[in-house]
C-alpha positions, 0 to 999 in steps of 0.5 A: 623618290616621292614614296620614300620621302613620304615614308621617311616623313611618316617615320620622323613624325612618330619618332621621339623629338623627330629623331631616330637613334642607333648605337654610336660608333665614332668610326662609322659616321654619317651625314644624317647624324645630328648629335651623340651621347656616350651610347647613342647617335641621334639622326634624321634621314638627310638628302644626298647632296651628290647622289651615289652613282650606279654607273660602275656597277652597271659597267661591271655587270654589263647591264642597265640598273633599273631606275627604281633601284638607283632612285631608292639608294641615291636619295638619302643618307639614313640608318635602317628604317623600320616598318610593318607590312601585310607580309610582316616585319620590314627593315628598309636598308639605307645608306649610312655613308659613302663607305656603306655604298661601297659595301653595298656595291661589293655585296651586289657584285657577289649577289649578281655572280650567284644569280648568274651562276644559278641562271636567275635574273639580277635583283637588288635587295633593299629590305630585310624581313624577320631577323630570325630568317635570311629572307629579304625583299628585292627589286627585280632589275628587269621589271621593277617588281618587288620580290621575296627572296632567300639567298641562293634560291629562286624568288619565293614570290612577287610581293608588289608590282613596284617599290612606290606602291610597296613603300606607300603601304608600309606602316612606320615603326619606331623600334631599334633595327636588329642586326642582320 
């Protein structure tokens, strides 16, 4: 996914020593980690050598997962990437490791069941917004449009026509990710 690669390159370019940092957890390791000290791990997004597969989710939900969703999550191992958009703060959800992907799939199954129960189309969340709200950004599985959503409710509005256009208008920020 070229737009994600361009955003990552821009993020790394503004980072001190071209490395990002997060609190170090010896039980939660990532292929993106380069070195640690007692408190922090220093990392840089790295391409997935064997991209994660959404085939199991597709089979479980009996629907084809949109190509943009698969491309977004099957590109890099990375921590959360911070940005600003014309709508405000954005924290791009990334996959830290294979276990993180398993957790994503479990969350998406729950999300799909909630959407089905409320007779809404399936969406896949890919970013958080203001840490003081539950509002998130998602990709509409049918159209690929970027939607602003709140859990358990219909989408608030469409933000962009596709993820590529959305990512290209983000401004990377070098700040710690808040816990969501």
